[in-house]
C-alpha positions as CSV (number, residue, x, y, z in Angstrom):
1,F,-39.3,-5.2,-33.7
2,I,-37.4,-4.8,-37.0
3,L,-35.8,-7.2,-39.4
4,S,-33.0,-6.6,-41.9
5,D,-33.4,-8.5,-45.1
6,Y,-30.2,-8.3,-47.1
7,A,-29.1,-8.3,-50.7
8,T,-28.1,-11.7,-52.2
9,Y,-29.9,-13.7,-49.5
10,R,-33.6,-12.9,-49.4
11,S,-34.6,-9.4,-50.4
12,K,-36.5,-9.0,-53.6
13,S,-34.9,-5.6,-54.3
14,G,-31.4,-6.9,-54.1
15,N,-30.6,-4.3,-51.5
16,R,-30.6,-4.1,-47.7
17,E,-34.3,-3.8,-46.6
18,F,-35.6,-2.9,-43.1
19,W,-38.9,-4.4,-42.1
20,S,-41.0,-4.1,-39.0
21,V,-43.4,-6.8,-37.7
22,R,-45.5,-7.2,-34.5
23,P,-44.3,-9.7,-31.9
24,D,-47.0,-12.1,-33.0
25,G,-45.7,-12.0,-36.6
26,S,-48.5,-9.9,-38.0
27,D,-48.5,-6.5,-39.8
28,K,-45.2,-7.0,-41.6
29,K,-44.2,-3.7,-43.1
30,L,-41.3,-2.5,-45.3
31,E,-39.9,0.6,-43.5
32,F,-37.2,1.6,-46.0
33,V,-34.6,0.3,-48.4
34,D,-30.9,1.1,-48.2
35,S,-29.9,0.9,-51.8
36,L,-26.4,2.4,-51.2
37,S,-25.0,-0.1,-48.8
38,E,-22.3,-2.4,-50.1
39,K,-22.8,-6.1,-49.9
40,G,-21.5,-7.6,-46.7
41,G,-20.5,-5.5,-43.7
42,S,-22.2,-4.9,-40.4
43,V,-26.0,-4.6,-40.3
44,G,-26.5,-2.9,-36.9
45,F,-29.5,-0.7,-36.4
46,S,-31.6,0.8,-33.6
47,W,-35.0,2.5,-33.2
48,S,-35.1,6.0,-31.8
49,P,-36.7,6.3,-28.3
50,D,-39.9,7.9,-29.9
51,G,-40.1,5.2,-32.6
52,K,-40.0,7.7,-35.4
53,S,-36.5,7.2,-36.7
54,I,-33.9,4.5,-37.1
55,A,-30.2,4.7,-36.9
56,W,-28.3,2.1,-38.9
57,L,-24.9,1.2,-40.2
58,R,-24.4,1.8,-44.0
59,T,-21.5,-0.1,-45.5
60,L,-19.5,2.0,-47.9
61,P,-16.6,1.2,-50.3
62,G,-13.4,0.5,-48.4
63,P,-15.1,-1.2,-46.8
64,Y,-16.2,0.7,-43.8
65,E,-19.4,1.7,-42.0
66,E,-21.0,5.0,-41.2
67,I,-24.0,5.8,-39.0
68,F,-27.0,7.2,-40.8
69,I,-30.4,8.2,-39.4
70,I,-33.7,8.1,-41.3
71,E,-37.0,9.8,-40.4
72,L,-39.5,7.1,-41.3
73,A,-42.4,9.5,-42.0
74,S,-40.6,11.7,-44.4
75,G,-37.9,9.3,-45.6
76,R,-35.3,12.0,-45.0
77,E,-31.9,10.6,-44.0
78,R,-28.8,12.2,-42.7
79,Q,-25.2,11.0,-42.2
80,L,-24.1,11.2,-38.5
81,T,-20.5,10.0,-38.7
82,D,-17.6,10.4,-41.1
83,F,-15.0,8.2,-39.4
84,K,-14.2,5.9,-42.4
85,S,-13.8,3.0,-39.9
86,R,-15.3,-0.4,-39.4
87,M,-18.3,-0.4,-37.0
88,D,-20.4,-3.1,-35.3
89,M,-23.8,-2.5,-33.8
90,V,-25.4,0.8,-32.7
91,T,-27.8,1.4,-29.8
92,W,-30.0,4.5,-29.4
93,T,-30.4,5.2,-25.7
94,A,-33.3,6.8,-23.9
95,D,-31.4,10.0,-23.4
96,N,-30.8,10.4,-27.1
97,Q,-27.2,9.1,-27.3
98,L,-25.9,6.6,-29.7
99,V,-23.5,3.9,-28.4
100,F,-21.6,1.9,-31.0
101,S,-18.4,-0.2,-31.6
102,S,-15.7,1.2,-33.9
103,D,-12.1,0.6,-34.7
104,K,-11.5,4.3,-35.3
105,G,-9.0,4.3,-32.5
106,G,-7.0,1.4,-33.8
107,S,-8.9,-1.5,-32.3
108,F,-12.6,-2.1,-31.7
109,D,-13.7,-0.1,-28.7
110,L,-17.0,1.3,-27.6
111,W,-17.9,4.9,-28.4
112,T,-20.8,7.3,-27.8
113,M,-22.1,10.5,-29.4
114,P,-25.3,12.5,-29.4
115,A,-27.9,11.4,-31.9
116,T,-28.1,15.1,-33.0
117,G,-24.4,15.0,-34.0
118,G,-21.2,16.2,-32.4
119,E,-18.0,14.8,-31.1
120,A,-17.7,11.0,-30.3
121,A,-16.4,10.1,-26.8
122,Q,-14.6,6.8,-26.2
123,I,-16.1,4.6,-23.5
124,T,-13.7,1.7,-23.4
125,K,-10.0,1.4,-24.3
126,S,-8.5,-2.1,-24.1
127,P,-6.2,-4.4,-26.1
128,E,-9.2,-6.8,-26.7
129,Q,-11.8,-6.3,-29.4
130,E,-15.2,-5.1,-28.1
131,Y,-18.4,-5.5,-30.1
132,G,-22.1,-5.4,-29.8
133,T,-23.8,-2.8,-27.6
134,W,-27.1,-3.1,-25.6
135,V,-28.1,-0.4,-23.1
136,S,-30.6,-0.8,-20.4
137,D,-33.8,1.2,-20.5
138,D,-32.7,3.4,-17.6
139,G,-29.4,4.1,-19.4
140,K,-27.4,3.0,-16.4
141,R,-26.0,-0.4,-17.7
142,L,-24.2,-1.4,-20.8
143,I,-23.7,-4.9,-22.0
144,Y,-21.2,-5.8,-24.8
145,R,-19.1,-8.6,-26.1
146,Q,-15.3,-8.7,-25.7
147,E,-13.1,-10.9,-27.9
148,Q,-9.5,-11.9,-27.4
149,F,-7.5,-13.4,-30.1
150,V,-4.6,-15.6,-28.9
151,S,-2.1,-17.6,-30.9
152,H,1.4,-19.0,-30.2
153,I,4.5,-19.9,-32.1
154,W,6.0,-23.4,-31.6
155,L,9.2,-25.0,-32.7
156,A,9.3,-28.7,-33.5
157,N,11.2,-31.3,-35.5
158,I,10.0,-31.9,-39.0
159,D,8.1,-35.0,-37.8
160,G,6.4,-33.0,-35.1
161,T,8.4,-34.4,-32.1
162,N,10.0,-32.2,-29.4
163,A,7.4,-29.5,-29.8
164,R,8.2,-26.4,-27.7
165,R,6.2,-23.2,-27.3
166,L,8.3,-20.1,-28.0
167,T,5.8,-17.3,-27.2
168,Q,4.4,-16.4,-23.8
169,T,2.0,-13.5,-24.1
170,D,-1.7,-14.1,-24.7
171,R,-1.8,-12.1,-27.9
172,W,-1.9,-12.8,-31.6
173,H,1.6,-14.0,-32.8
174,S,2.0,-14.4,-36.6
175,R,4.4,-14.7,-39.5
176,P,7.3,-16.4,-37.7
177,S,10.7,-16.6,-39.4
178,L,14.0,-18.2,-38.2
179,S,17.3,-16.4,-38.4
180,P,20.0,-17.9,-40.7
181,D,22.0,-19.0,-37.7
182,K,18.9,-20.7,-36.1
183,R,19.5,-18.8,-32.8
184,H,16.7,-16.3,-33.1
185,F,13.3,-15.9,-34.6
186,A,11.2,-13.0,-35.7
187,F,7.4,-12.6,-35.7
188,A,4.6,-10.1,-35.7
189,L,2.7,-9.3,-32.5
190,G,-0.8,-7.8,-32.6
191,Y,-4.0,-7.8,-30.7
192,S,-6.1,-9.8,-33.2
193,V,-6.0,-11.6,-36.4
194,Y,-7.5,-8.4,-38.0
195,S,-5.1,-6.1,-36.3
196,V,-3.6,-3.2,-38.3
197,T,-1.4,-2.2,-35.4
198,S,1.0,-5.2,-35.1
199,S,4.7,-4.8,-34.3
200,I,7.7,-6.9,-35.3
201,Y,9.7,-8.6,-32.5
202,T,12.7,-10.9,-32.4
203,S,13.3,-13.5,-29.7
204,D,16.3,-15.5,-28.6
205,L,15.6,-19.2,-28.9
206,G,17.7,-19.9,-25.8
207,D,16.1,-17.7,-23.1
208,L,13.2,-16.4,-25.2
209,S,14.1,-12.8,-24.4
210,L,12.2,-10.3,-26.6
211,R,13.4,-7.3,-28.6
212,Q,10.9,-5.0,-30.3
213,I,12.0,-3.9,-33.8
214,T,9.1,-1.8,-34.9
215,S,6.3,0.0,-33.2
216,S,2.6,-0.2,-34.1
217,Q,2.7,3.5,-35.2
218,E,5.3,2.9,-37.9
């Protein structure tokens, strides 16, 4: 069992600290200190199957996270990823794979790669944001959290009367603007409040027909 004691909250060192403790609360031990992590960011970590190493997420300037592995006996650490992306959680499986959540593909999806290094393979690909990874001991089941961000654009009188919803899709609509002739409106459409892949659309106030102006790759 391991605890992460971070920076401005509790750690005496002012850095991210990793502690182990027995289930009954005894034998509390400082395993190592991550003095290079930026304040904030994800604090995911996972023991190796043999209990001799720990994989964790180090937050670097950007900010973004990378996966590092430390051998507890020697204190030797190595950087496993160089994605320069945001990450959330990491799980070390019994067959020596690492499963983690990353937005390296544009939105948060689940990925896997060997703990020894190599190419990352994408497990999920969906418009929703997928975080948190826990793998069963037999390596056959994966549990994770899926988040969907939904917002809509409404039109109403200045006093709030005659409110009418203008958007239909269950996605994140933002930054609405009416055209000068009040016949159309423009807005950004993305998959989440944090999305960096939103596109601009216009819509007719009459029939609410949509027209895409920009693509998420532009």
